[in-house]
PAVO-788030 format. One record per residue: x, y, z of N, C-alpha, C, O in turn; residue in three letters. Coordinates in steps of 0.1 Angstrom, whole numbers, plus 5000, padded with zeros to 4 digits. Atoms other than C-alpha are relative to their C-alpha. Example, Ala and Ser with C-alpha at 12.3 -4.5 7.8 and 13.67 -1.06 7.14 Angstrom:
# residues 2
500949885000512349555078500950125000501950125007ala/499149895000513749895071499250115008499750225009ser/
***
This chain:
# residues 334
500049885004102173354222500550045009500150015020met/499949934991104373604240499250045006498050055002ala/500749894993103373804265500050145001501150205001pro/499749895006102474124261500050075014499550055025val/500049894980103574424289498750084994498250064983ala/500449954993101274644300500250084996501350105001thr/499049895000101874954286499450135013498750125023thr/500249914990101875334302498550064998498150115008trp/501349995014098475404280499249955009498650035016pro/501050044998096675164293499850005010498849945012glu/500250004986096975204333499650145006499050175016ile/500549874997096775584329498450044995498350054983ile/501049944995092975704339500250094994501150154998asp/500349825005092476014320498850045000498750165002leu/500849984994088975994324499050014986498150094987gly/500150055012087975874287500550144994500150184983gly/499149865011090176204275501149864990501549744993arg/498550065007092976064248500550085004500350205006glu/498549954999096176104254500850034983500949964974pro/500049915011097376314227501049924991501249804993arg/498650085003100376234205501250045002501650155005glu/498749964994103676184210501250074998502050054988his/498849945001106276404216501450005004502150065011ala/498450095001109376224209499949884998498849855000gly/500150095001110375854202499749935011500349955021glu/500550174993108775554219501450005008502350095006glu/499350014991110875454244500649854992500149824981pro/500250125001112375094244499149935006499549825006ala/500650144988109974884266498450034985497449964986glu/500749975006107775014237500149934981499449964971gln/499650095011109474764210500049935002500949894995gln/499950084996109174524224501549925015502649955020gly/498450044989111274284248500049985014500949925020gly/499949934987109474414283500049905005500649905015met/500250154989108774054295501349944997501249845005phe/499450044994112373934289500850085010501550025019arg/499349914991113774244306499049965013499850005022arg/500750034986111474154337500249875004499949855016leu/499550144994112673784339501550045001502250005010arg/498649975000115773914333501050115019502150125025glu/500349884986115374184366500049915017500649925027ser/500550084988113573934388501649845005501849785016leu/499350144998116473644384500749965013500949855019ala/499250074981118473694420498349955005498349915017lys/500949994990114373644428500449854999500649775008ser/500750134999113973344411501749904997501549784992arg/498950064994117373194415499749965018500049865025arg/500550064980116373154454498349934999497649865007ala/501050114997113373024443500349844994500249734998leu/499650105008114572824417500349765009499949645008ala/499450084990116072534440499149945004498849834999asp/500950094990113472464469499049984986498849884980glu/501350065008110672494445500149824988499649714987ile/499550105009111972274419499949855007499049775006ser/499950084994113272034440498749975007499049865013ser/501250054986109371994464499250024990499449954980ser/501350045003106372084449499949984980498949964974val/499950075012107971994411499949904996499249864988phe/499850125002109171694413499549925008499549815005asp/501050094985107171544445499650065004500350165007arg/501649944997103871654456499949945013499549835012val/500050064985104071554496500150115009500350235006asp/500349884990103771734531501450035001501450135007asp/499049934997107471794530500250074986501050164987glu/500749905017106771954492499950095003500850175002ala/501049864999104172204506501750105016502450215017trp/499049884989106672294542500950044991501150164991glu/498349935009109972334516499250114990499950204986arg/500049885009107872554492499150085010499050195006leu/499849884986106772744524500950075005500750195009glu/498349935004110572804527500150114997500150215003glu/499449945008111372914500498850144996499250244990ala/500649895003108373154498500250115010499950235008leu/500049874984108973334534501550045004501950125013ile/498249925002113073344521499450114988500050214986leu/499949895010111773534495498950125005498250194998ala/500949895000109773764514498749984996498250094993asp/501249975002106773694508498750045012497550065011val/501050014986105473714542499349885008498749825000gly/500750154993103973394569498450054991497749994983ala/501350065005100773524560499549994984498549924984pro/499750025010100673524524500449944997500349944985thr/499450105006102573274519499249855007499349735003thr/500850074995100173094542498849964988498949854983ala/500749965008097473174518500549954986499749894980gln/500050165014099172984483500349895003500349804995ile/499450214996100572664501498650014997498250024986val/501850024995096672654513499349964994498649864995glu/501250015008094772724489500749924984499949864976arg/499250165002097372494468500449895001501149834993leu/499450204991097972164488498049974995497549874991glu/501850014997093372274490500149894987500049774987arg/500050045015093572224452500249884997499349804995glu/499450175005095671904445499949905001500149804994val/500450104990094571754474498249934990497849824986glu/501050125006090971724459499750034984498750094980ser/500250025015091671684421500050064990500150034978gly/500549875010090971984407501550084994501550194987glu/498450025001095071994403500549894995500649805003val/499650135002096171744388501450005007502150115008pro/498950044995099271564407501150014999501949965007ala/498550015008102371624387500150194998499350284997glu/498449905007105471904377498950114995498050145003gly/500849905014103572134352498850055002498650175001ala/500849894993100272164367500250045006500150175006ala/499449894982101372254401500850124995500650244997val/499349825000103872484387498950104994498850215001gln/500549895006101372664362498750025009497750095006gln/501750004985098472614396500950135007500350245008arg/499749884995101072844412500350104995500350215001leu/500349855011101373094388499150094999499150185007val/501949994996097673174383500250055015500350175017glu/500349934994097373184418501050135007500450225012ile/499349905001100473414424500050144996500350254999val/500949835010098973644401498750084998498350194993ala/501549954990095573654419500550125011500350245011glu/499049914985097673794452500350084998500150185004val/499349805004099674084431499050034994499350134988ala/500549945007096774144415498650125013497450165012ala/500449904991095474364443499250154996499950244992ser/500749845000092974704440500050044991500649974983gly/499649935015092974904412501750084998502550165004gln/498249995007096274914393500050144989500950174981arg/499949895020095475204365500250195013499650205024arg/499249884990096775564385498950104992499050114980ile/500949905004093875824380499950114999499350195007asp/499749785007094676184364499049994993499349974981leu/500949945004091476224357499450194998498750264991ser/500249864990091076544373500550124989501750114988ala/498949925003091876874351500250195009499550295008ser/498750065003094776944366499949865013499349885024pro/500150084996094976614380501649965012502849975007ala/498649914991097576634415500149875008499349835016val/499250134994100076304422501250045009502450085008leu/498750004984101776314456500749864998500049764998met/499250114998104976074456500850045014501550145014val/499749974995105776044487501649815004501849724997val/499850055000108275824505501949975008502550075007gly/498849994993111875714524501350034991501749974981val/498550015011115275864512500249864991499649754992asn/498650155002117575614492498849894994499249794987gly/500350085014114575464475499649974986499049884979thr/500249995017114475594440498550124998497750154989gly/501549885004111775864445499850124997498750174997lys/500049945010113276164426499749944980499349964969thr/499650085019114275934398499249984997498950024986thr/501550024999110475794403499250144990498150124984thr/500849935000109176064394500050104987499150144981ile/499449975013111476234365499949924992499749974981gly/500650135007110875884349498250034997497850064985lys/501649965001106875944353499950084990499550054979ile/500149885005107176284343500150054983499550134976ser/499750035011109076184312498449924992497549964984trp/501250155002106275864306498450084995497550064987his/501849965006103176114307500450144993499450174987leu/499549945006104976384292499949944982499149944972ala/499150085018106676204258499649924990499749934978arg/500850075005104675924255498450025000497749934996glu/501449964993101176054265500350154993499550124984met/499849885004101876414252498950065007497950125002gly/501249894989099876554290501750025000502849975000leu/498649874991101976914302499649935013498649925019asp/499749964985103476814333500250085010501150025016val/499349974992104077064360501149935017500149905025val/499250054994106776924388499650125013499650245011val/499849964990106277054423501649965005502049865000ala/499150024996109877054440499550015018499850115025ala/500549934984108277054477501549865009501649805020ala/498550134986111776794493500350144996500750164985asp/498549965006113277134498500650035013500750155018thr/498950024997115376964523500849984993501950044997tyr/498950004999117576884504499950044977499450004967arg/499449945016119077094471500149914991499349904982ala/500350115008120276794457499249954988499549964976ala/501450064999117076634450498850154988498050134979ala/500949905007115476994434501049994990500849984978val/499349995015118176994413500249874993501149864984glu/500050155009117876624400498749974990498449914980gln/501850025005113876694398500550074982500550044970leu/499849875018114877034373500549884989499849884979ala/499450045011116876794350499449944993499449964981glu/500750034997114576594351498950064992498549984983trp/501549874999111676864345500550074986499850164981ala/499049915011113876994316500049854989499249854979asp/499750115007114876634301498349974990498349924979arg/501150104998110676554301498950154987497950144979ala/501049965004109576874290499250075015498750175011gly/500949964989107676964327500550164998501450224991ala/499849854993107577324340500649985009500549855010glu/500250054984108777304378500150115004500750215000ile/499749844991108277534406500849965016500649905027val/499250014983110977554432499950145012499450255011arg/499949944990111477714461501549995011502149895013ser/499349984993114077864482501049845012501249915022ala/499750034992115777574506499650015012500250085020pro/500449964981113977554540499250044996498950145002gly/501349894995111177674527498649904998498549794993ser/500750094997108277564534499049854991498549874980asp/500550105016106777204513498950035001498550034989pro/501349965006103177324516499950054987499250014977gly/500349885006103677614500500450004986499950044977ala/499850035016105677504472498949894995498749904983val/500350115009103277164466498450124993497850114983ala/501249895000100377494468500350094988499450144981phe/499749935015102377694439499449934985498649974976asp/499650065009102977384420498050004995497550034985gly/501650045007099077334416499750134996499850134983val/499949905009098577694409500050104985499450184979glu/498949975010101177704383498649954989498050014980ala/500350085013099377424368498350054991497750054980ala/501849944997095877584374499950114982499350114971gln/499549925010097477874354500549984983500450054973ala/499350055013098977684326499149944995499249954982arg/500250095004096577444320500449884997499649824990gly/499050124991098577164329498649935000497549995002ala/500550114994097076804332499849975008498849955015asp/499750044985099176694357501150095011501850195009val/498949934983101076804391500249895006499349845012val/499450094993103476544404501250155010502150235008ile/499449934994104276704435501349895010501049785015ala/498950094989107776544456499550035015498450095018asp/500349924994108076604489501649855008502349765003thr/498950034994110576504519500049885003498949825006ala/500050144995112076164526500349995009501450035013gly/500150054984111576054558499849845004499649744997arg/499950194999111875734580497850025005497050105010leu/502050014990107675624591500249985011499249935016his/500049994991109075634622500150165007499850205018thr/500349815002109176034620498550015003497650004995gln/501249974997106276094641499150164992498050174986gly/500049865003106476524631500549994986500850104982asn/499849985013107176444596499349964991499250004979leu/501550075010104376194584499250115008498050075009met/501449964998102076494601500450104990499650164984asp/499849905010104276694581499350014986499050114979glu/500450045015102976514550498549994998497949994987leu/501450015007099276494558499650164995499250194984ala/499649845002099676934563500150024988499350114983lys/500650015015100176874528499349984995499050054985val/501050075007097876714519498950094999498250104989arg/500949924994095576964538500550134989499650194984arg/499449845007097477274519499449974988498550044983val/500650025020096977084480498550025002497950124998ile/501649924999093277064489499350135004498150145000ala/500549834996092377434501499849994985498749984981lys/500350005016093177424462499149914989498449964980lys/500550095002091977124449499049985007499550045016ile/499950024996089077014469500349835003500049795014pro/500450105003089576644457501449964998501649864990glu/498849975006093276694456500549945012499749945021ala/499850105013095476454457499249894994498349834999pro/500750085006094476224432500449845002499949734998his/499250065005096676044434501949945012502950015011glu/498849924992099475964460500849875001500449795009thr/499350075002102175714452501649965014502550045017leu/498849994993104875604475501649824998501749705000ile/498750095002108275434467500549915011500749965022thr/499450054999109375194478501249845002500949734999ile/498850085009112974994476499649905007499249885019asp/500650164991112374594472501349975005501349865000ala/498650024992115774554489500149975008500949885011thr/499450014990115174644520498349855006498049835018thr/500950085001112074364519499150045012498750155011gly/501150014994109574324551500150155007499150205011gln/500149884994111274684567498750094987497750164990asn/501449885010108974864532499049905005498349965013gly/501749974989106074704548499450035007498350065007leu/500949864989105774864577500550154995500050245002arg/500049865009106975184555498849974998497850005005gln/501749995014104075104530498950045013498350145012ala/500749884993102075144563499450045007498250035011lys/499749934994103075374582499950164989500050284992ala/500649885003102275584553499150054999498550155003phe/501849995003099175474538499550095009499150205005ala/500149954987098575594576499450104998498250124996glu/499649884999099875904575499550084984499450204982ala/499949915013099375994538499249994989499250034977ala/501650095016096175814519500849954988500550004977gly/499550055013098575614495498949914992498549794994val/500450145011096975464468500949944990500249864983thr/499650195004098975214452501950085000502350205001gly/498250034996103375124453500550044990499950024979val/499750005016105675234426501349845015501249835027val/499250104997108374914439501749994995502149884991leu/498649965001112375054433500549845000500149745006thr/498850114997115274814425499049845003499149785014lys/500050095004113574524416500949905001500649805007leu/498950085010116474354401501250015013501649915019asp/500050074983117974364432500849965010501849985018gly/500150034985117274184452499749844993499749784982thr/500350225007116473774454498550025010498049915015ala/501350014992113073904476499150094991498550204992lys/501549955010110773984451498449985004497450004997gly/500950085000108473834466499150095015498250065023gly/500249864992107974174488498750044991499350144987ile/500449965018105774264458498549965005497650055005thr/500649994993103374024475499350055013498250105015leu/500449974992103274064506499450195002498350225007ala/501049885004102274454500498550024994497550094996ile/501250045009099874364478498649955013497750025016ala/500850114996097874084499499650055018498550035023ala/500350024989098374194535500050204999499550255009glu/500549825001098074604528498450074994497650164996leu/501449995010095274584502500650104989500050134978gly/500049885015097274864481501249924994502149844998ile/499350055010098074804448501450074998501850185001pro/498849945004101674804432499650004983499349914975val/500149965016101474994399501050124993501050224986lys/498950005007104075064389501649915009501749895021leu/499050054996107674894394501749984989501949974977ile/498649935003111774964392500449924995500449845005gly/499550115004113274714373502450064992503049994985thr/499649995005116674924365500250124999499450185006gly/499549865002118275284353499350044991499650164990glu/500249955018116975364322499050035003498650025014ser/501449925004113775524311498949864999498049865007leu/500850115000111975184302500049915012499149825014glu/500350154988112974984337498750085008498150015016asp/501149974994110175204348499049974998498350064994leu/502150075013106675004334499749985013500449975024arg/501350014993103474954351500149855002500749774995pro/500050144997102774644366499149924996497949964995phe/501250085010100874374348500849865013502049855016asp/499650074985100774074382500349894990501549874988pro/499850135010100373764353500950034995501249924993glu/498649895009103873974334501349845018501949745018asp/499050044986105373914377499849894998500649864990phe/500250164999104273534379501049984992502149944996ala/499950125004105173414353502049994997502749894995arg/499149984999108773574352500749965012501849935014ala/499650034981108873504392500249824999501249785005leu/500050114998108173144386499949964996500049855002leu/500050075012107573004352501449964991502250054989ala/498650085000110772754339499950114989500950134982pro/
***
């Protein structure tokens, strides 16, 4: 039986409320083939792992094989701590006889362990409040604005939710214009201000507009910044405080966009943003453009921050809910 992809309604927590009827045509991801698309998008990572893993663990199980498996996972940016955790566990289970020391069994168990490691934390996106506030942070160039646009589209067009987008990245006019195009496409309202305006004020106005309109969700963009820029990171905390003045529990979700092609630097970004902005989940973008898909495991295992969405291309269906089992199979299964 072919794997069944996790859908948007399955990962969005509406607090018991039912999604409204679809407002538009279902995108391609609802028409099947998502596992195949994920497998194809991870082709570079698969190729990077295949030679090492197939010629070591799956053909011959000995000390040299475990070392080569470690090297392959580290080269895929799984990271040393997570790699050690995976290999030590697999080796222990093989040596104890729990897993037969033959290729197919070892390979299947490796897939299962990788899926377990990737399944860190709560992967559902909490939009149970009314309105729910979703804040998106990240470095410029990670696909943050496009990700916000796609999330808006999926929530509005697939789930029938009323979405307001707050264009609080006031330092880049291009980001505001891009977001406006996505809002129009999704049928969402956009709250914007003049370039250079106070980001917190725009986020505040967005929440106020959502309350007045009776909207379901506010998605707040924020200015892209490097995780080493302390003053700008402090501003993120300020935006959070301003939003909380309007809704004390908000933001209810804070997602960070991480460019998978940056590898371990993405891990450092996630750690810094988690400390400054209370990150609750990761959107890992550009997985189709890297041989270092193992960063997904490093983020989940080392930071305990769940990967909630993954981007594997430019089209709408290429931003999809993260399913650890699908990911592990697509990355490692033959």
